[in-house]
C-alpha positions as CSV (number, residue, x, y, z in Angstrom):
1,M,52.3,93.3,82.9
2,R,54.8,95.6,84.5
3,A,56.7,94.5,87.6
4,Q,55.1,97.0,89.9
5,D,51.6,95.6,88.9
6,T,52.4,92.1,90.1
7,P,51.7,90.8,93.6
8,R,54.3,91.9,96.1
9,T,56.9,89.6,97.5
10,P,56.9,88.3,101.1
11,A,57.8,90.8,103.9
12,I,59.5,88.0,105.8
13,L,62.6,86.3,104.3
14,P,63.6,83.6,103.8
15,R,60.4,81.9,102.8
16,P,59.2,79.1,105.1
17,D,60.7,75.7,104.5
18,F,58.8,73.5,102.0
19,H,56.2,71.2,103.5
20,F,54.4,68.6,101.4
21,K,50.6,69.3,101.6
22,G,49.3,66.1,100.0
23,Q,48.1,62.9,101.6
24,V,50.8,60.6,103.0
25,G,50.0,56.9,103.4
26,R,52.0,53.9,104.5
27,T,53.8,53.6,101.2
28,Y,54.2,55.8,98.1
29,L,51.5,53.7,96.4
30,E,49.0,54.9,99.0
31,S,50.2,58.6,99.0
32,D,49.5,61.5,96.8
33,P,52.2,62.2,94.1
34,A,55.4,63.8,95.4
35,Q,56.0,67.4,94.8
36,F,59.3,69.3,94.9
37,P,59.7,72.8,96.2
38,Q,59.9,75.1,93.3
39,M,62.8,77.6,92.7
40,V,61.9,81.1,93.7
41,Q,61.0,83.2,90.7
42,A,61.5,87.0,90.5
43,P,58.4,89.0,90.0
44,K,57.1,88.9,86.4
45,G,58.7,91.6,84.3
46,A,61.4,92.4,86.9
47,P,64.3,94.0,85.1
48,N,68.0,93.1,85.1
49,I,70.0,95.6,86.9
50,L,73.6,96.8,86.2
51,M,74.8,99.3,88.8
52,I,78.1,101.0,88.2
53,L,79.8,103.2,90.9
54,I,82.8,105.2,90.0
55,D,85.2,106.2,92.8
56,D,86.2,109.7,93.9
57,C,84.6,111.5,91.0
58,G,83.5,115.1,90.8
59,F,80.4,116.7,89.3
60,G,82.4,118.6,86.7
61,Q,84.8,115.8,85.9
62,Y,83.3,113.9,83.0
63,S,82.2,115.3,79.7
64,T,78.6,114.1,80.1
65,F,78.2,116.7,82.9
66,G,80.4,119.3,81.2
67,G,83.8,118.2,82.4
68,G,87.0,117.8,80.6
69,V,87.4,114.0,80.8
70,P,85.8,112.2,77.8
71,S,83.1,109.8,78.9
72,P,81.5,108.2,75.7
73,T,79.9,105.4,77.7
74,M,78.1,107.9,79.9
75,D,77.2,110.0,76.8
76,K,75.5,107.0,75.2
77,L,73.6,106.1,78.3
78,A,72.6,109.7,78.9
79,A,71.3,110.0,75.3
80,D,69.2,106.9,75.8
81,G,68.1,107.6,79.4
82,L,68.0,110.3,82.1
83,R,70.7,112.5,83.8
84,F,70.1,113.4,87.4
85,N,71.8,116.6,88.5
86,R,70.6,116.7,92.2
87,F,71.8,113.3,93.4
88,H,73.8,113.2,96.6
89,T,76.3,111.0,98.4
90,T,77.8,111.1,101.9
91,A,81.1,112.7,100.9
92,L,83.2,109.5,101.7
93,C,83.4,106.0,100.2
94,S,82.5,103.4,102.8
95,P,79.6,105.4,104.1
96,T,78.2,106.0,100.6
97,R,78.5,102.3,99.7
98,A,76.8,101.2,102.9
99,A,73.9,103.6,102.2
100,L,73.8,102.5,98.6
101,I,73.3,98.8,99.2
102,T,71.0,99.1,102.3
103,G,68.8,102.1,101.6
104,R,69.6,103.4,105.1
105,N,71.6,106.5,106.2
106,H,75.2,105.8,106.7
107,H,75.2,106.3,110.4
108,S,72.1,104.0,110.7
109,A,74.2,101.4,108.8
110,A,77.1,102.1,111.3
111,F,79.3,103.6,108.6
112,A,80.1,107.1,109.8
113,G,83.5,106.9,108.1
114,I,85.8,104.4,106.4
115,T,86.3,101.0,107.9
116,E,89.9,101.8,108.8
117,A,88.7,104.6,111.1
118,A,86.0,102.8,113.0
119,T,85.2,103.6,116.6
120,G,83.0,101.9,119.2
121,Y,79.8,103.9,118.9
122,D,76.7,102.6,117.2
123,G,76.9,104.8,114.1
124,Y,80.7,104.4,113.8
125,T,81.6,100.6,114.2
126,C,81.6,100.0,110.4
127,I,80.0,96.6,111.1
128,L,76.9,96.5,108.8
129,P,74.0,95.7,111.2
130,K,72.0,92.6,110.3
131,S,69.0,94.8,110.7
132,C,70.1,96.6,107.6
133,G,69.8,93.9,105.0
134,T,71.4,94.6,101.7
135,V,69.7,94.9,98.3
136,G,71.9,92.0,97.2
137,E,70.5,89.7,99.8
138,V,66.9,90.8,99.2
139,L,67.1,90.4,95.4
140,R,68.9,87.0,95.8
141,Q,66.1,85.7,98.0
142,N,63.6,86.9,95.4
143,G,65.0,85.1,92.4
144,Y,67.9,87.2,91.2
145,A,71.4,86.1,90.4
146,T,73.7,88.6,92.1
147,A,77.4,89.6,91.7
148,W,79.7,92.2,93.1
149,I,82.7,93.1,91.0
150,G,85.5,95.4,92.2
151,K,85.8,97.4,95.4
152,N,84.4,96.2,98.7
153,H,85.0,98.7,101.4
154,N,82.2,97.5,103.7
155,T,83.9,94.7,105.6
156,P,85.4,95.4,109.1
157,T,89.2,95.4,108.8
158,W,89.5,92.8,111.5
159,E,87.4,90.3,109.5
160,L,89.4,90.6,106.3
161,S,91.8,87.7,106.7
162,Q,91.5,84.1,105.5
163,A,90.4,83.2,109.0
164,G,87.1,85.0,108.5
165,P,84.4,85.3,109.6
166,F,82.9,85.9,106.2
167,D,79.5,87.3,107.3
168,H,80.4,90.8,106.1
169,W,82.3,89.8,103.0
170,A,80.3,90.2,99.8
171,S,79.2,86.6,100.0
172,G,77.7,87.2,103.4
173,L,76.0,90.3,102.2
174,G,73.8,88.6,99.6
175,F,76.1,88.3,96.5
176,D,76.5,84.9,94.8
177,Y,79.8,85.9,93.3
178,F,82.5,88.3,94.2
179,Y,85.7,89.3,92.3
180,G,87.6,92.3,93.5
181,F,89.5,93.8,96.4
182,N,88.6,94.4,100.1
183,A,90.1,97.8,100.7
184,G,89.6,101.5,100.2
185,D,91.9,101.6,97.2
186,M,94.2,99.3,95.3
187,N,97.3,99.2,93.2
188,H,96.2,98.9,89.6
189,W,99.3,97.2,88.4
190,N,99.9,94.8,91.3
191,P,96.5,94.3,93.1
192,I,95.6,92.0,95.9
193,L,92.3,90.4,94.7
194,Y,89.9,87.8,95.9
195,E,87.5,85.6,94.0
196,N,84.8,84.9,96.6
197,H,87.0,83.9,99.6
198,N,90.1,82.9,97.7
199,L,93.2,85.0,97.1
200,V,93.7,85.4,93.3
201,P,97.3,84.5,92.1
202,A,99.1,87.5,90.7
203,S,98.8,87.8,86.9
204,T,101.7,86.8,84.7
205,D,100.5,89.2,81.9
206,P,103.1,92.0,81.6
207,N,100.2,94.3,80.4
208,Y,97.9,93.5,83.3
209,Y,95.6,96.3,84.4
210,L,93.1,96.1,87.2
211,T,90.1,97.9,85.6
212,T,90.4,95.7,82.5
213,D,90.5,92.6,84.7
214,L,87.4,93.7,86.6
215,A,85.5,94.4,83.3
216,D,86.6,91.0,82.0
217,H,85.1,89.2,85.0
218,A,81.9,91.2,85.0
219,I,81.3,90.4,81.3
220,S,82.2,86.7,81.9
221,W,79.8,86.4,84.8
222,V,76.8,88.1,83.2
223,R,77.2,86.1,80.0
224,E,77.6,82.8,81.8
225,V,74.5,83.4,84.1
226,K,72.3,84.5,81.1
227,S,73.5,81.5,79.1
228,I,72.6,79.0,81.8
229,A,69.5,80.7,83.2
230,P,68.2,83.2,80.5
231,D,64.9,83.8,82.4
232,K,66.6,84.7,85.7
233,P,67.2,88.4,86.1
234,F,70.6,89.6,87.4
235,F,71.9,92.3,89.7
236,L,75.4,93.1,88.8
237,Y,77.2,95.7,91.0
238,V,80.4,97.0,89.5
239,A,82.6,99.2,91.6
240,P,86.0,99.8,90.0
241,G,88.8,101.3,92.0
242,A,89.1,104.2,89.5
243,T,89.1,107.1,89.9
244,H,90.4,106.8,93.5
245,A,94.2,107.1,94.1
246,P,96.5,105.7,93.0
247,H,96.1,107.4,89.6
248,H,97.5,104.4,87.7
249,V,97.2,104.3,83.9
250,S,99.3,103.4,80.9
251,Q,101.5,105.9,79.1
252,E,99.5,105.3,76.0
253,W,96.4,106.7,77.6
254,I,98.3,109.5,79.2
255,A,99.7,110.6,75.9
256,R,96.2,111.4,74.6
257,F,95.9,114.3,77.1
258,K,99.2,116.0,76.6
259,G,98.8,119.7,76.8
260,K,95.1,119.7,77.5
261,F,95.3,121.1,81.0
262,D,98.1,123.6,80.6
263,K,95.7,126.5,81.3
264,G,95.3,125.3,84.9
265,W,92.5,124.7,87.3
266,D,91.0,128.2,87.3
267,A,90.5,128.2,83.6
268,Y,89.2,124.6,83.8
269,R,86.5,125.7,86.2
270,E,85.4,128.5,84.0
271,E,85.3,126.4,80.8
272,T,83.5,123.5,82.5
273,F,81.0,125.9,83.9
274,E,80.1,127.2,80.5
275,R,79.9,123.6,79.1
276,Q,77.6,122.6,82.0
277,K,75.2,125.5,81.2
278,A,75.3,124.6,77.5
279,A,74.6,120.9,78.3
280,G,71.7,121.9,80.5
281,V,73.0,120.0,83.5
282,I,73.0,123.2,85.6
283,P,70.5,126.1,85.4
284,Q,71.5,129.1,83.3
285,D,71.4,131.4,86.4
286,T,73.9,129.2,88.3
287,K,76.8,131.1,89.8
288,L,80.4,129.7,89.7
289,T,81.6,129.5,93.3
290,P,85.0,131.1,94.0
291,R,88.3,129.3,94.8
292,P,88.9,128.8,98.6
293,E,91.5,131.2,99.9
294,S,93.7,128.3,101.1
295,L,94.1,127.1,97.5
296,P,96.6,129.0,95.3
297,A,95.7,130.6,91.9
298,W,97.2,128.9,88.8
299,D,98.7,132.2,87.6
300,G,100.7,132.5,90.8
301,L,102.6,129.2,90.2
302,N,106.1,129.0,88.7
303,A,106.8,127.2,85.4
304,D,107.9,124.0,87.0
305,Q,104.8,123.8,89.3
306,K,102.6,124.3,86.3
307,R,104.4,121.6,84.3
308,L,104.1,119.1,87.1
309,Y,100.5,119.9,88.0
310,A,99.3,120.0,84.4
311,H,100.8,116.5,83.9
312,M,99.3,115.2,87.1
313,M,95.9,116.2,85.7
314,E,96.8,114.6,82.3
315,V,97.4,111.4,84.2
316,F,94.1,111.7,86.1
317,A,92.1,112.4,82.9
318,A,93.6,109.4,81.3
319,Y,92.8,107.3,84.3
320,G,89.2,108.5,84.3
321,A,88.8,108.1,80.5
322,E,90.2,104.6,80.6
323,C,87.7,103.7,83.4
324,D,84.7,104.9,81.4
325,Y,86.0,102.9,78.4
326,E,86.2,99.7,80.4
327,M,82.7,100.3,81.9
328,G,81.6,100.7,78.3
329,R,82.8,97.2,77.6
330,I,80.5,95.9,80.3
331,V,77.6,98.1,79.2
332,D,78.0,96.8,75.6
333,A,78.1,93.2,76.7
334,V,74.8,93.8,78.7
335,K,73.3,95.6,75.8
336,Q,73.9,92.5,73.6
337,L,71.9,90.1,75.8
338,P,68.5,89.1,74.6
339,D,66.6,91.0,77.3
340,A,68.7,94.2,77.1
341,D,65.6,96.4,76.8
342,N,64.5,95.3,80.2
343,T,67.8,96.1,81.8
344,M,68.1,99.1,84.1
345,I,71.6,100.5,84.1
346,I,72.4,102.9,87.0
347,Y,75.7,104.7,86.4
348,I,76.8,106.8,89.4
349,A,79.9,108.9,88.8
350,G,81.3,109.1,92.3
351,D,80.8,107.8,95.8
352,N,81.8,111.4,96.8
353,G,83.3,114.4,95.1
354,A,86.8,114.4,93.7
355,S,89.5,113.8,96.3
356,A,91.7,116.5,97.7
357,E,93.8,113.9,99.7
358,G,96.8,114.6,97.5
359,G,97.3,117.8,99.4
360,I,98.1,121.2,98.1
361,E,101.2,120.1,96.2
362,G,100.1,116.7,95.0
363,S,101.4,113.3,96.1
364,L,103.6,110.5,95.0
365,S,102.4,108.4,98.0
366,E,98.8,109.0,99.2
367,N,99.8,107.1,102.4
368,L,101.8,110.1,103.4
369,F,98.6,112.0,103.8
370,F,97.1,109.3,106.0
371,N,100.2,109.4,108.1
372,G,99.9,113.2,108.5
373,F,102.8,114.3,106.2
374,P,102.5,116.8,103.4
375,E,104.7,116.5,100.3
376,K,106.7,119.1,98.3
377,W,106.4,119.7,94.6
378,Q,110.2,120.0,94.4
379,D,110.5,116.3,95.3
380,N,107.6,115.1,93.2
381,I,108.7,116.8,90.0
382,K,111.7,114.5,90.0
383,A,109.3,111.6,89.2
384,I,107.1,113.4,86.7
385,D,107.8,110.9,83.9
386,E,107.0,107.9,86.1
387,L,103.5,109.2,87.2
388,G,100.8,106.6,86.5
389,G,103.3,103.8,86.5
390,P,103.9,101.1,89.1
391,K,106.5,102.9,91.2
392,H,104.2,105.5,92.8
393,Y,100.8,105.8,94.5
394,N,100.3,109.2,92.9
395,H,97.5,111.6,93.5
396,F,96.9,115.0,91.9
397,P,96.8,118.2,94.0
398,A,93.7,119.4,95.9
399,E,93.3,122.3,93.5
400,W,92.4,119.9,90.7
401,A,90.0,118.1,92.9
402,W,88.3,121.4,93.5
403,A,88.2,122.0,89.8
404,M,86.7,118.6,89.2
405,N,83.8,119.6,91.4
406,T,82.7,122.6,89.3
407,P,80.5,124.5,90.0
408,F,80.4,123.7,93.7
409,Q,82.5,124.5,96.7
410,W,84.9,122.1,98.3
411,T,85.7,118.4,97.7
412,K,85.5,114.8,99.0
413,Q,85.2,114.6,102.8
414,V,83.2,117.8,103.0
415,A,79.6,116.7,103.6
416,S,78.5,120.2,104.3
417,H,78.8,121.4,100.7
418,F,77.9,119.9,97.3
419,G,81.5,119.6,96.1
420,G,81.7,116.7,98.5
421,T,78.2,115.2,98.0
422,R,76.7,116.0,94.6
423,N,77.5,113.4,92.0
424,P,76.3,112.8,88.5
425,M,73.9,109.9,88.0
426,I,72.6,108.4,84.8
427,I,69.8,105.8,84.4
428,D,69.1,104.0,81.2
429,W,66.2,101.6,80.9
430,P,64.7,101.3,77.4
431,A,61.6,99.4,78.5
432,R,60.5,102.1,80.9
433,I,62.4,105.4,80.2
434,K,61.1,107.1,77.1
435,D,62.1,110.7,77.8
436,K,65.5,110.1,76.2
437,G,68.3,112.6,76.9
438,S,66.4,114.5,79.5
439,V,67.5,115.9,82.8
440,R,65.8,115.4,86.2
441,S,66.4,117.8,89.1
442,Q,64.6,116.3,92.0
443,F,66.6,116.3,95.2
444,L,67.8,112.7,95.7
445,H,70.2,110.9,98.0
446,V,72.1,107.6,97.7
447,I,69.8,105.9,100.2
448,D,67.1,106.3,97.5
449,I,68.7,103.8,95.1
450,T,67.7,100.6,97.0
451,P,64.0,101.5,97.5
452,T,63.8,102.5,93.8
453,I,65.1,99.1,92.9
454,Y,62.6,97.4,95.1
455,D,59.8,99.5,93.6
456,V,60.5,98.8,90.0
457,C,61.2,95.1,90.6
458,G,57.9,94.6,92.5
459,I,59.8,93.5,95.7
460,T,58.7,94.3,99.2
461,A,61.4,95.6,101.5
462,P,61.4,92.8,104.2
463,T,60.4,93.6,107.7
464,E,62.2,90.5,108.8
465,L,65.3,89.1,107.1
466,N,67.1,85.9,108.1
467,G,65.4,86.0,111.5
468,I,66.3,89.7,112.2
469,Q,63.8,92.5,112.4
470,Q,64.8,95.1,109.9
471,K,65.2,98.8,110.3
472,P,62.8,100.7,108.1
473,I,64.1,101.7,104.7
474,E,65.1,105.4,105.1
475,G,65.4,106.1,101.4
476,L,62.5,106.9,99.1
477,S,61.8,105.5,95.6
478,F,62.3,108.0,92.8
479,A,60.8,105.8,90.1
480,Y,58.2,108.6,89.8
481,T,60.8,110.6,87.9
482,F,61.0,108.1,85.1
483,P,57.9,109.1,83.0
484,K,58.0,111.9,80.4
485,D,55.6,114.1,82.3
486,S,57.7,114.0,85.6
487,V,60.3,116.5,84.6
488,N,58.8,119.1,86.9
489,A,57.5,116.6,89.5
490,K,58.0,117.8,93.1
491,S,60.8,116.1,95.0
492,H,59.5,113.5,97.4
493,R,62.4,114.1,99.8
494,G,61.8,117.0,102.2
495,T,64.7,116.4,104.7
496,Q,68.2,115.0,104.5
497,Y,71.1,115.4,107.0
498,F,74.8,115.3,106.1
499,E,77.8,114.7,108.3
500,M,81.4,113.6,107.9
501,A,84.1,114.4,110.4
502,V,81.8,117.2,111.7
503,N,81.4,118.7,108.2
504,R,77.7,119.1,108.7
505,G,74.7,119.9,106.5
506,I,71.0,119.7,106.5
507,Y,68.6,120.0,103.6
508,Y,65.0,121.0,104.3
509,N,62.4,121.8,101.7
510,G,64.7,123.7,99.3
511,W,67.0,125.1,102.0
512,M,70.4,124.0,102.9
513,A,72.4,124.8,106.1
514,S,76.1,124.1,105.9
515,A,78.9,124.0,108.4
516,L,82.5,123.3,107.4
517,S,84.9,122.0,110.0
518,F,88.2,121.4,108.3
519,A,89.6,121.7,104.8
520,P,90.3,118.1,103.6
521,W,93.9,118.8,102.7
522,N,94.6,119.7,106.4
523,P,95.3,116.5,108.4
524,N,95.4,118.3,111.7
525,R,92.3,118.8,113.9
526,E,93.4,121.3,116.5
527,N,91.3,123.3,119.0
528,F,88.0,122.5,117.3
529,D,84.8,123.5,119.1
530,P,81.6,122.3,117.3
531,D,79.6,124.9,119.1
532,K,81.6,127.7,117.5
533,Q,81.4,126.2,114.0
534,K,80.3,128.7,111.5
535,W,77.0,127.9,109.7
536,E,76.0,129.1,106.2
537,L,72.5,129.1,104.7
538,Y,71.5,128.6,101.1
539,N,68.2,128.6,99.2
540,I,69.2,125.9,96.8
541,D,65.9,126.1,94.9
542,A,67.2,129.5,93.6
543,D,70.9,128.9,94.2
544,F,72.0,125.7,92.5
545,S,75.7,125.9,93.4
546,Q,75.5,127.2,97.0
547,A,77.0,130.5,96.0
548,N,74.9,133.0,98.0
549,D,75.1,132.6,101.8
550,L,71.9,134.0,103.4
551,A,72.8,133.3,107.0
552,Q,73.0,137.0,107.9
553,Q,69.7,137.9,106.1
554,N,67.7,135.0,107.5
555,P,69.0,133.9,111.0
556,E,65.6,132.5,112.0
557,K,65.7,130.0,109.1
558,L,69.3,129.1,109.9
559,R,68.4,128.5,113.5
560,Q,65.5,126.3,112.5
561,L,67.8,124.1,110.3
562,Q,70.5,123.9,112.9
563,D,68.0,122.6,115.4
564,L,66.7,120.2,112.9
565,W,70.2,118.9,112.2
566,W,70.5,117.9,115.9
567,V,67.1,116.2,115.8
568,E,68.2,114.1,112.7
569,A,71.6,113.4,114.2
570,A,70.0,111.9,117.3
571,K,67.5,109.9,115.2
572,Y,70.1,108.3,112.9
573,N,73.1,107.5,115.3
574,V,75.2,110.4,114.3
575,L,76.1,111.2,117.9
576,P,78.6,111.6,119.3
577,I,80.2,113.7,116.6
578,D,83.9,113.0,116.2
579,W,86.4,115.2,114.5
580,R,89.6,113.2,115.1
581,A,91.5,112.5,111.9
582,V,94.6,110.3,111.1
583,I,94.9,109.0,114.7
584,R,91.6,107.0,114.1
585,L,93.5,105.0,111.5
586,N,95.6,103.4,114.2
587,S,93.8,100.3,115.3
588,E,95.8,99.8,118.4
589,L,95.2,103.2,119.8
590,M,91.5,103.1,118.9
591,G,91.0,99.7,120.5
592,R,89.3,98.0,117.5
593,P,88.8,94.2,117.6
594,S,91.8,92.3,116.2
595,L,93.0,88.8,115.6
596,I,96.4,89.9,116.9
597,K,95.3,92.1,119.9
598,G,97.2,91.2,123.0
599,R,99.6,88.9,121.2
600,T,103.3,89.6,121.6
601,T,104.5,86.5,119.7
602,M,103.2,85.4,116.3
603,T,104.4,82.4,114.3
604,Y,103.9,82.1,110.6
605,Y,104.5,79.2,108.2
606,P,105.2,79.1,104.5
607,G,102.2,79.7,102.3
608,T,100.8,82.5,104.6
609,V,100.4,85.3,102.1
610,G,98.0,88.2,101.5
611,V,97.3,88.7,105.3
612,P,95.6,92.0,105.5
613,D,97.2,94.8,107.4
614,A,94.7,94.7,110.2
615,A,95.5,91.1,110.9
616,S,99.3,91.6,110.6
617,P,101.7,92.3,113.5
618,P,101.4,95.9,114.6
619,M,105.1,96.8,114.4
620,L,104.7,100.6,114.6
621,N,106.0,102.7,117.5
622,K,107.6,99.8,119.4
623,S,110.5,97.4,119.5
624,W,110.3,94.1,117.7
625,T,112.2,91.1,116.6
626,I,111.8,88.9,113.5
627,T,113.3,85.4,113.6
628,A,113.3,83.2,110.5
629,D,114.3,79.6,110.5
630,I,115.2,78.7,106.9
631,D,117.1,76.2,104.8
632,V,119.5,78.0,102.5
633,P,120.3,76.5,99.0
634,A,123.2,77.6,96.9
635,N,122.9,81.2,95.6
636,A,119.6,81.7,97.5
637,N,117.2,84.4,96.4
638,G,113.7,85.5,97.4
639,M,111.5,87.1,100.1
640,I,111.4,85.6,103.5
641,V,108.9,88.0,105.1
642,T,107.4,91.3,104.1
643,H,104.7,93.6,105.3
644,G,103.3,96.5,103.1
645,G,104.4,97.5,99.7
646,L,105.4,100.5,97.6
647,E,103.7,102.9,100.1
648,G,105.5,101.7,103.2
649,G,106.6,98.6,105.0
650,Y,109.6,96.3,105.3
651,G,111.1,93.3,103.7
652,L,113.6,90.6,104.8
653,Y,115.0,88.7,101.8
654,L,118.0,87.0,100.3
655,R,119.8,88.1,97.1
656,N,122.6,85.9,95.9
657,G,122.7,84.4,99.3
658,K,123.1,87.7,101.1
659,V,120.7,88.8,103.8
660,N,118.9,92.1,103.0
661,F,116.5,94.1,105.2
662,V,114.7,97.1,103.7
663,Y,112.5,99.6,105.5
664,N,110.2,101.6,103.3
665,Y,109.5,104.9,104.9
666,L,106.2,105.9,103.1
667,G,107.8,105.6,99.7
668,K,110.2,108.5,100.3
669,E,113.2,106.6,101.8
670,R,114.2,103.0,101.7
671,P,117.2,102.4,104.0
672,T,118.6,98.9,103.3
673,F,120.9,96.8,105.5
674,T,122.9,94.2,103.6
675,A,125.2,91.5,104.9
676,K,128.7,91.6,103.4
677,T,128.9,87.9,102.8
678,A,126.5,85.2,101.6
679,L,125.0,82.7,104.0
680,P,126.4,79.2,104.0
681,Q,124.1,76.4,102.6
682,G,122.0,74.6,105.1
683,K,119.8,75.5,108.1
684,T,120.1,79.0,109.3
685,Q,118.3,81.2,111.8
686,I,118.1,84.9,110.8
687,A,117.1,87.4,113.3
688,V,116.3,91.1,112.8
689,D,116.1,93.0,116.1
690,F,114.8,96.6,116.3
691,K,115.2,98.6,119.5
692,Y,112.7,101.6,119.4
693,D,113.9,104.9,120.8
694,G,110.5,105.8,122.2
695,G,109.4,109.3,123.2
696,G,106.5,109.5,120.8
697,I,105.2,108.1,117.5
698,G,107.2,107.7,114.4
699,K,110.6,107.8,116.2
700,G,113.8,105.9,115.2
701,G,115.8,103.1,116.7
702,S,118.7,100.7,116.2
703,L,118.5,97.6,114.1
704,T,120.7,94.5,114.3
705,I,120.7,91.5,112.0
706,T,122.2,88.2,113.0
707,A,122.6,84.8,111.4
708,N,122.9,81.9,113.9
709,G,123.6,84.4,116.6
710,K,126.4,86.2,114.8
711,E,125.9,89.9,113.8
712,I,126.0,90.3,110.0
713,A,124.5,93.8,109.5
714,G,122.8,96.6,111.2
715,G,122.6,100.4,111.9
716,R,120.0,103.0,112.7
717,L,116.5,103.8,111.4
718,E,116.3,107.5,112.0
719,K,112.5,107.5,111.7
720,T,109.7,105.0,111.3
721,V,106.1,105.0,110.0
722,P,103.8,106.4,112.6
723,I,100.3,105.4,111.7
724,Q,100.1,102.7,109.0
725,F,102.4,101.0,106.5
726,G,100.0,101.0,103.7
727,L,96.4,101.2,102.5
728,G,95.8,97.7,101.3
729,E,98.8,95.4,101.8
730,G,99.8,93.3,104.8
731,L,102.0,90.3,105.6
732,D,103.5,87.7,103.2
733,I,105.7,84.7,104.0
734,G,108.0,83.3,101.3
735,E,107.0,85.7,98.5
736,D,105.7,89.2,97.9
737,V,102.0,89.5,97.1
738,G,100.9,92.9,95.8
739,S,103.4,95.7,95.1
740,P,107.1,95.4,96.0
741,V,108.5,97.0,99.1
742,D,111.4,98.2,97.0
743,F,112.2,98.0,93.3
744,T,115.3,95.9,93.3
745,Y,113.5,92.6,92.7
746,K,110.8,91.2,90.4
747,L,107.5,90.0,91.8
748,P,106.5,87.6,93.3
749,F,110.2,87.1,94.4
750,A,109.5,83.6,95.8
751,F,112.1,82.3,98.2
752,T,114.2,79.6,96.5
753,G,115.0,77.8,99.7
754,K,112.7,76.4,102.4
755,I,111.1,78.3,105.3
756,E,110.4,76.4,108.5
757,K,108.7,79.3,110.2
758,V,108.9,83.0,110.9
759,V,108.4,84.3,114.4
760,I,107.6,88.0,115.2
761,K,107.9,89.2,118.7
762,L,106.6,92.6,119.7
763,G,107.5,94.9,122.5
764,T,104.7,96.4,124.5
765,S,104.0,99.7,126.3
766,G,105.3,98.0,129.5
767,L,108.6,97.1,127.9
768,T,110.3,100.4,128.7
769,R,109.3,103.6,130.3
770,M,109.9,105.4,127.0
771,E,107.3,103.3,125.3
772,E,104.8,103.9,128.1
773,L,105.3,107.7,127.6
774,Q,105.0,107.3,123.9
775,V,101.6,105.5,124.0
776,E,100.3,107.9,126.7
777,D,101.3,110.9,124.6
778,A,99.5,109.5,121.6
779,K,96.4,108.9,123.6
780,Q,96.5,112.4,124.9
781,Q,96.9,113.8,121.4
782,M,93.9,111.6,120.4
783,A,91.8,113.0,123.2
784,K,92.6,116.6,122.4
785,G,92.1,116.1,118.7
786,D,95.6,117.3,118.1
787,Q,96.2,114.7,115.4
């Protein structure tokens, strides 16, 4: 009997508490035999599920869909199963992931953007509503073992610390086991990881690599569960950090791609386009869309630019190939289990299109983009031989991202066009999918995954979950596409809206209206008027790649779709639309909840490590003082306090007894202030006092270091980080967890003495008139959209 033929599961979860229904007398001798409540069993025939979600991946990236990055794991799954060439995401990571695990549109699930850019409107809080229960929670309460391995970018930033609450961690979202990171991206050489709620100690393996580690834990978990409970189906959700920046990968992998991208991005697009047609993943009459005018042609570059950019693509290709290899290890392990035929493997190549966040000239530190600063290739080429390694948070240029999204226009962040939203998907399920190697072209959206899982597992989407009335599932099952005779089945989805930072789109019965707001490599959002936004119109039933704009020929159809977009926007919490960019990353200015909001003095004790950035002292754009009470041994070494890592931050440490303070300005400059003489042994109070110049964000100031009240070092910081120190690293006391703030010491650089406490005092906007003007100026810029 197939799962969908079995009785459906309860619509109200959890099930009622057990109640003994027999006769109860004065003693057990006079009572009916005792009965225990039985463990919940999954519906008969319900499949195991392995769901893999690659990060920042374009439609034309991997070889299985015609790209230039080898993907043998995808190739094997595609040969055994189905490829879907009209599957869509939201154009950004957190929103796609929220939609994926809930079956609701991203604004319905309160994820209009990434968690670090949340605002206080219903569709924008990035607090997953309890009315949007996750597929993990529903499967868990219906007899599944559940695990989440890798990236979690669906927990509010202010809930990420060890103080909790843990309702929105993976454990609170229905997953029995979690091993991974709670951030948008992560350093692959020196990650900050959690196992359930516990910080994972840094590996001592000199060859440690994050994706390998994640694969190891996924394999270990699924084997252990199936050994202990072989009849219990599993739901294993694997979300590696690859291929999101940083593009970290070993030199051995990089060497495999030497010279393979020397022809450049224009040639890559053309070659990939031809491979896609040959592979049958795009129609033969598809048109290759042109390069945006704002992106340079490969032939117009000089020799050094070509050398740098070709190598950046070699690094990225190696990164992507290594990721597919590690996912292959998980797939192979699952395929070796006794019930492998009844395992549905969903492999989604991207939570959005390839990322253009490296800017026009590429990047050594992606955090520069998020702080609103472009980079220059002349600087980046100096580090060409270090790309992929632990010293940089490197990202290829936007032109390569555009090429990875062949044959479509635009990239990640652009929800209006398929370069940002159309991603490859492969489903392999030997027990049910017999049309091996075939392609399906029904119009699908990421919200359709969860209802499809419920459908094939014989599970009812609950109307009430844990005492909360549930929003209706907004996705639609596409299990109807699995049979052999469904290749030409009509798509069940008639309408789907898209929106990300006012990049807007609306699909309606074969038509697509699209309105671009900003190129993603432009961090500025000046003088934008959504009522003057240009709309385009495409008949995508006849125009697979959105190459032929019909807005002028068919204004009535365009008007119909524009009006429909506003209807859908009002229905799904899209309003109010918001086009502000990097300023939304500043928690203080946006007024997000915070464990440190309103506090001007914070005291930390030894053992406090891995504090996330959102729970760490907000030391940007203000004066501050760090005071550390320590006991100094002979020849003392080690970190006293640090915030951030290789992308930006600061560190106060001792080397050979001498006090050092380093300020990492976005990986570009690391001014360091060092005492001339070593501290005497014994108790010492070190203070670092920074006086901010004011007058705006990111300004400089004077810095003074004292020991027991006596000045021992100091000088000026000519500029400071304006928006955020880093993307995934916060405060550590007594050692450095994650990546180093500079490269003069070896991790974890634990302090060899004793720390009594570290006190951080912050200036406020009321401290000086200059700071008042600075905060007011930032707020005005935010209101205007000038940032």
